[in-house]
C-alpha positions in Angstrom: -27.5 -14.9 61.2 -31.6 -14.9 62.9 -31.4 -11.2 65.1 -32.5 -11.5 68.4 -34.7 -8.7 70.1 -35.5 -8.9 73.9 -38.3 -7.1 75.5 -38.6 -5.0 78.9 -42.1 -5.7 80.0 -43.7 -4.8 83.7 -47.4 -4.1 84.6 -47.5 -1.2 82.1 -48.4 -3.7 78.9 -46.6 -0.9 76.1 -44.0 -3.2 75.5 -45.5 -6.1 75.1 -48.6 -4.4 73.2 -45.8 -3.4 70.7 -44.0 -7.2 70.4 -47.5 -8.2 69.0 -47.6 -6.2 66.0 -43.4 -6.4 66.2 -43.1 -10.1 65.4 -45.4 -9.4 62.3 -42.6 -7.1 61.0 -39.5 -8.3 63.1 -37.2 -11.3 60.8 -36.0 -12.8 63.6 -36.7 -14.2 67.3 -38.2 -12.1 70.2 -37.8 -12.7 74.0 -39.0 -11.0 77.3 -38.2 -10.0 80.7 -41.5 -10.2 82.9 -41.7 -8.1 86.1 -45.2 -8.5 86.8 -47.5 -9.6 89.9 -48.9 -13.5 90.0 -52.4 -12.6 88.9 -50.8 -11.0 85.5 -48.6 -14.0 85.3 -50.8 -16.4 84.6 -51.6 -14.2 81.2 -48.0 -14.3 80.1 -47.5 -18.0 81.3 -50.1 -19.0 78.7 -50.4 -16.2 76.0 -50.2 -17.4 72.3 -50.8 -13.8 71.1 -47.0 -13.0 71.2 -44.6 -16.0 69.7 -41.8 -15.7 72.2 -38.8 -17.9 71.9 -38.5 -18.1 75.6 -39.6 -15.8 78.8 -38.0 -14.8 82.0 -39.9 -14.0 84.8 -38.0 -11.8 87.2 -39.7 -11.9 90.5 -38.9 -16.2 90.4 -35.0 -15.4 90.2 -35.1 -13.3 93.6 -35.0 -16.2 96.4 -34.1 -14.4 99.9 -33.2 -17.6 101.3 -29.9 -17.1 99.7 -27.0 -15.7 101.2 -25.2 -12.5 99.2 -22.3 -13.3 97.3 -20.0 -10.2 97.6 -17.0 -11.2 95.6 -19.3 -11.7 92.9 -21.0 -8.0 93.4 -17.3 -6.7 93.3 -16.1 -8.2 90.0 -19.6 -7.4 88.9 -19.1 -3.7 89.1 -15.5 -4.1 87.9 -17.1 -6.2 84.3 -19.8 -3.4 84.0 -18.8 -0.5 85.6 -22.0 -0.1 87.5 -22.2 1.4 91.1 -24.7 -1.1 92.9 -25.2 0.5 95.5 -25.8 3.8 93.9 -28.9 1.8 92.4 -29.9 0.2 94.9 -30.4 3.2 97.5 -32.0 5.3 94.7 -34.4 2.5 94.5 -37.8 3.4 95.9 -39.0 0.0 96.8 -35.9 -0.5 98.7 -35.0 2.9 100.5 -37.0 5.8 101.7 -40.1 5.5 100.1 -41.6 2.2 101.0 -44.0 2.1 103.5 -44.4 -1.7 104.4 -41.0 -2.6 105.0 -37.4 -1.4 105.7 -34.6 -3.3 103.9 -31.7 -4.5 105.3 -28.0 -4.3 103.6 -28.0 -7.9 103.7 -31.4 -8.0 102.2 -30.8 -5.7 99.4 -27.4 -8.1 98.6 -29.0 -11.2 98.4 -31.6 -9.2 95.8 -28.5 -7.5 93.9 -26.8 -11.0 93.9 -29.6 -12.8 92.4 -30.3 -10.5 90.2 -27.3 -9.5 88.2 -26.6 -13.2 88.3 -30.2 -13.9 86.3 -29.8 -10.7 84.2 -26.0 -12.4 83.3 -27.6 -15.6 82.7 -30.2 -14.6 80.0 -27.7 -12.0 78.6 -25.3 -14.9 78.2 -27.6 -17.3 77.0 -29.4 -15.3 73.9 -26.9 -12.6 73.1 -29.2 -10.4 71.7 -28.9 -7.7 69.5 -32.1 -5.1 70.7 -33.5 -4.5 73.8 -37.0 -2.9 73.5 -38.0 -0.8 76.8 -39.7 2.1 77.7 -38.2 4.5 79.9 -36.7 2.8 83.0 -38.5 3.5 86.1 -36.7 0.7 88.6 -33.3 0.4 89.8 -33.4 -3.6 88.2 -34.8 -2.1 84.8 -32.0 0.2 84.7 -29.3 -2.2 85.7 -30.6 -4.5 82.8 -30.5 -1.7 80.2 -27.0 -0.4 81.3 -26.1 -4.6 81.2 -27.0 -4.6 77.6 -25.5 -1.3 76.8 -22.1 -2.1 78.3 -22.7 -5.6 76.3 -23.3 -3.6 72.9 -26.6 -4.1 72.7 -28.5 -1.6 70.6 -31.1 0.2 73.0 -34.4 1.1 71.3 -35.8 3.0 74.6 -39.7 5.3 74.4 -38.5 8.6 75.6 -40.0 12.3 75.7 -38.2 14.7 73.7 -39.4 17.3 76.5 -41.2 19.5 73.5 -44.7 19.2 74.7 -46.2 15.9 75.9 -47.0 14.1 72.5 -43.1 14.3 71.0 -41.1 11.5 71.7 -38.2 9.8 70.1 -36.8 6.0 70.5 -33.2 6.5 71.3 -30.1 4.5 73.4 -29.9 7.1 76.1 -33.0 8.8 77.4 -34.1 12.2 76.7 -31.0 12.2 73.9 -31.3 12.4 70.3 -28.8 9.5 68.8 -27.5 11.2 66.0 -27.4 14.8 64.9 -28.0 16.1 61.2 -26.3 19.2 60.6 -28.1 19.5 57.4 -31.1 20.9 59.6 -29.4 23.9 60.6 -30.1 25.8 57.1 -34.0 25.4 58.0 -35.7 28.4 58.2 -35.4 30.1 61.7 -38.2 31.0 63.7 -38.9 33.6 66.9 -38.8 33.8 70.4 -42.5 34.3 70.0 -42.6 31.6 67.1 -41.3 29.0 69.6 -43.4 29.9 72.5 -46.4 29.0 70.4 -44.8 25.7 69.1 -44.2 25.1 72.7 -48.3 25.6 73.8 -49.6 23.9 70.7 -48.8 20.6 73.0 -48.9 21.7 76.6 -47.3 19.2 78.7 -48.4 20.8 81.9 -52.1 20.2 80.9 -51.6 16.7 79.7 -50.1 15.6 82.6 -52.7 17.6 84.8 -54.9 15.6 83.4 -53.8 12.6 84.3 -53.3 13.4 87.6 -57.0 14.4 87.5 -58.5 11.3 85.8 -55.8 8.4 87.2 -57.4 6.3 89.5 -60.5 9.2 90.0 -63.6 6.8 89.2 -65.2 6.1 92.6 -66.6 3.0 90.9 -63.2 1.6 89.4 -62.0 2.1 93.5 -64.9 0.3 94.7 -64.4 -2.5 92.4 -60.5 -2.6 93.1 -61.2 -2.3 97.3 -63.6 -5.4 96.5 -61.5 -7.7 94.3 -58.6 -7.0 96.6 -60.4 -8.1 99.6 -62.5 -10.8 99.0 -60.4 -12.0 95.6 -56.9 -12.1 95.9 -55.1 -14.4 97.9 -52.5 -11.9 98.7 -49.7 -14.2 97.7 -47.4 -11.5 96.0 -45.9 -10.9 99.8 -44.6 -14.1 99.6 -43.1 -14.4 96.3 -42.5 -10.5 95.7 -40.1 -8.4 97.8 -41.6 -5.3 96.5 -45.0 -6.3 98.4 -43.1 -7.7 101.4 -45.2 -6.2 104.7 -48.2 -5.6 102.4 -50.8 -7.5 104.4 -54.3 -7.2 103.4 -54.9 -5.0 106.7 -51.9 -2.8 106.5 -52.9 -1.7 102.8 -56.2 -0.7 103.4 -55.4 0.9 106.4 -52.6 2.9 104.8 -55.0 3.8 102.3 -57.5 5.3 104.8 -54.7 7.7 106.1 -53.6 8.6 102.9 -56.6 9.9 102.0 -56.3 11.9 105.6 -53.5 13.3 104.8 -54.0 14.3 101.3 -56.8 16.6 102.2 -54.8 17.8 105.5 -51.7 18.5 103.3 -53.3 20.1 101.0 -55.3 22.5 103.6 -51.5 23.7 104.6 -50.7 24.3 101.1 -53.6 26.5 99.8 -53.1 28.5 103.2 -49.5 28.8 103.4 -47.9 28.8 99.7 -48.4 32.3 97.4 -51.1 31.4 95.0 -51.0 34.7 93.8 -47.8 36.8 92.5 -46.9 40.8 91.3 -43.7 39.8 90.2 -42.1 43.2 91.6 -38.9 41.2 92.9 -35.7 39.5 91.3 -36.1 35.9 91.4 -34.6 32.6 90.8 -37.4 29.5 90.5 -37.0 26.1 91.5 -39.6 23.5 90.7 -40.3 20.7 92.9 -40.6 17.3 91.3 -42.7 14.9 92.3 -41.6 12.2 94.5 -40.6 9.4 93.9 -39.8 9.4 90.3 -37.2 8.8 87.7 -36.0 11.8 87.0 -34.9 12.0 90.7 -34.0 9.0 92.1 -32.4 7.1 88.6 -31.0 10.2 86.9 -30.2 12.1 89.2 -28.6 10.1 91.9 -26.8 12.7 94.3 -29.4 15.4 94.5 -32.6 13.3 95.7 -32.8 15.7 98.8 -34.6 18.1 97.0 -35.0 20.4 100.6 -31.3 19.8 100.9 -30.9 21.4 97.3 -33.3 24.2 98.1 -30.9 25.5 100.8 -27.7 25.4 98.6 -29.7 27.3 96.1 -30.7 29.7 98.8 -27.4 29.8 99.9 -26.0 30.8 96.6 -27.9 33.6 95.5 -27.0 37.4 94.8 -28.5 40.3 97.2 -31.6 41.2 96.1 -32.7 37.9 94.7 -35.0 35.5 96.2 -35.7 31.9 95.7 -39.3 30.2 94.6 -40.1 26.8 95.0 -43.0 25.7 92.9 -44.9 22.5 94.3 -45.7 19.9 91.9 -49.5 19.3 91.2 -48.9 15.8 90.2 -47.5 15.4 94.2 -51.1 15.2 94.8 -50.8 11.4 93.7 -48.1 10.9 96.3 -50.6 12.4 99.1 -48.3 15.6 99.0 -45.2 16.5 101.3 -45.2 16.0 105.0 -46.7 19.2 106.5 -43.2 19.7 108.3 -41.6 19.4 104.9 -43.3 22.5 104.0 -42.6 24.3 107.2 -38.9 23.8 106.4 -39.3 25.4 103.2 -41.2 28.3 104.6 -38.5 29.3 107.3 -35.9 30.0 104.8 -35.6 33.7 104.9 -35.0 34.3 101.6 -37.6 31.7 99.6 -41.7 31.7 98.7 -43.5 28.5 98.4 -45.4 28.9 95.6 -48.8 26.7 95.5 -48.9 23.9 92.7 -51.9 25.7 90.6 -50.0 28.3 89.8 -49.0 28.8 86.2 -45.9 27.4 85.4 -45.3 29.6 82.4 -45.7 32.8 84.4 -43.2 32.0 86.6 -41.2 31.1 83.9 -41.5 34.3 82.0 -41.1 36.5 85.0 -38.1 34.6 86.4 -34.2 35.5 85.9 -33.2 32.1 86.2 -34.5 28.8 86.6 -33.0 25.7 88.6 -33.8 22.4 88.0 -32.6 19.2 88.9 -33.9 18.1 85.8 -37.1 17.8 83.9 -39.0 20.1 81.6 -39.0 23.2 83.4 -35.4 24.2 82.7 -35.6 23.3 78.7 -38.9 25.5 78.8 -36.8 28.1 80.2 -34.9 28.7 77.0 -38.4 29.5 74.8 -39.0 32.4 76.9 -35.3 33.5 76.8 -34.2 32.5 80.3 -31.5 30.9 81.2 -31.2 27.5 83.3 -29.1 25.1 85.4 -29.8 21.4 85.5 -28.1 19.1 87.8 -27.9 16.1 85.6 -27.2 16.1 82.0 -30.1 16.1 79.6 -30.2 16.2 76.0 -31.0 19.9 76.0 -27.9 20.6 77.9 -25.7 21.2 74.8 -27.7 24.5 74.2 -25.1 27.4 76.1 -27.7 29.2 78.3 -28.3 25.6 80.0 -25.5 25.0 82.4 -25.1 21.8 84.1 -23.8 21.6 87.9 -20.7 19.4 88.0 -19.9 20.2 91.7 -22.4 21.7 94.5 -19.6 23.9 95.3 -19.7 25.9 92.0 -23.5 26.5 92.3 -23.1 30.8 93.2 -20.5 30.9 91.0 -22.9 29.4 88.4 -26.0 30.7 89.2 -24.3 34.5 88.8 -22.9 33.4 85.7 -26.1 32.2 84.4 -28.3 35.5 85.3 -26.1 37.6 82.8 -26.5 34.7 79.9 -28.5 35.4 77.0 -30.6 32.5 75.0 -29.0 32.0 71.8 -32.1 32.1 69.4 -30.3 30.0 66.5 -28.6 27.7 69.0 -32.4 27.0 69.9 -33.8 26.9 66.6 -31.1 24.2 65.6 -31.9 22.1 68.4 -35.6 22.2 68.5 -35.6 21.3 64.3 -33.2 18.0 65.7 -36.0 17.1 67.6 -39.0 18.0 65.1 -37.0 15.9 62.4 -36.3 13.1 64.6 -39.5 12.6 67.0 -42.9 11.3 66.0 -46.6 12.0 68.2 -47.6 9.7 70.4 -50.3 10.4 73.1 -48.7 8.6 75.9 -51.0 10.3 78.1 -54.4 9.3 77.1 -52.7 5.7 76.0 -51.9 5.2 79.8 -55.4 6.2 80.9 -56.6 3.7 78.3 -54.3 0.8 79.3 -55.2 1.5 83.1 -58.7 1.4 82.4 -58.8 -1.3 80.7 -56.7 -3.7 82.6 -56.3 -2.2 86.4 -59.6 -0.7 87.7 -58.4 2.7 86.1 -55.3 2.6 88.0 -56.6 1.5 91.5 -54.9 -1.8 91.1 -52.6 -3.7 89.3 -53.1 -7.3 90.6 -56.0 -8.0 88.3 -55.9 -11.3 86.1 -55.9 -10.6 82.1 -57.4 -12.8 79.3 -56.5 -13.6 76.0 -59.6 -12.0 74.5 -59.6 -9.0 76.8 -55.7 -8.6 75.5 -56.7 -9.1 72.0 -59.5 -6.6 72.3 -57.3 -4.2 73.5 -54.9 -4.6 70.9 -57.2 -4.5 68.3 -59.0 -1.5 69.5 -55.6 1.0 69.5 -54.3 -0.9 66.4 -53.3 2.2 64.6 -51.9 3.5 67.3 -49.7 0.4 68.2 -48.7 0.1 64.4 -47.7 3.4 64.2 -45.6 2.8 67.1 -44.0 -0.6 66.1 -43.1 1.1 63.1 -40.8 4.0 64.8 -39.1 1.4 66.7 -38.4 -0.7 63.2 -36.9 2.1 62.0 -34.0 2.7 64.6 -32.9 -1.0 63.6 -31.9 0.5 60.2 -29.7 2.9 61.5 
């Protein structure tokens, strides 16, 4: 029987680029669900580079004139064991983080009805064997992924191991190895110093800082993006894409102008009111803030999205003589930092110190007694520096005995006290790192993302930019080696 692979493709063209090389080595049929803007849609409607058997455009499925079908949604939840409002209210486009449109409950239920019916129709029609996707970032991508899992479709998801910025795996579940190799425990063990050197050899913080500083940083590209948007765009996405509702050209330009002002003003407040130097005389627990909006909060940790409230919970749970250090994330600059009132509320908590985003995360972890994080890299890196950690969502490294998974906020005081007296098991950490090294491969997603942004989106300043087949073919040829190697990693998973 002919095998079928379906690709999830959005404004990040990597899955499409993989499909180009995938088709040359895969004896089966390719399909795609495509979620892009109207100008980019023209390319995917006419492209001949990838022989897709059939493609579906996500936004074509959304009809805001339809009535929501509540009975259908209730039956859908039972069928797939998916909490739809959980996904919807943790969608940055639908709630809290959308500066242009406030969606009503009825509007959201219309969207959910449309997309659930749309995805079911696709899966019923082709019954795919494989789903090829990057990390799910938005609710509808996550919804399709969960539906595929429930129906037994093999998931091929590209995701980072948290062992540096360039170590990637392809797995069914994000950040988790699909299967463990018992034989790896016999490999030579490294000391904590050796493991720290391994961690530093691929500096994930440095790589992300590079991305934050270079993405959308070219003044010329910004000018070109603005000119293209103002003079060449018909701005018709506002009629066809709910994610663009309320985005008139005037509102977008005014918003961007004020965002630049807010970024400077808020950064000035941070510079004046956060700690940029510490003598580390006192005992402290470290809580690194996540960038918002971000997948690791909205999708991975749907019940811990209010970080300000989480800080208060941690501060309330500390034993006497222990302070809480809250470090701002350097890439929050991409989101114009947080409201000054947000920082003021952190500063008002008596046993909490706000740490400047430029401060060394390594130094903070090394001198801390415990790292508490909703999810993310810091809680894993803590083990390399012999520090225990607490996380609020299940990650691959949560199998380490020094990493405590919070199951109820009421157990936080107890868990903090238990973790403070827990030692990191060196052999256990070695075994897990051996697993990651054995099953991962090198892929420089940061530099690839910057290259793609410069090629197709004015450095990341504007996503609704037309793409030509010649332009895409040129990119595919320029990055042939990287994309071919990555495609081979996906194909290896088909044999497992």
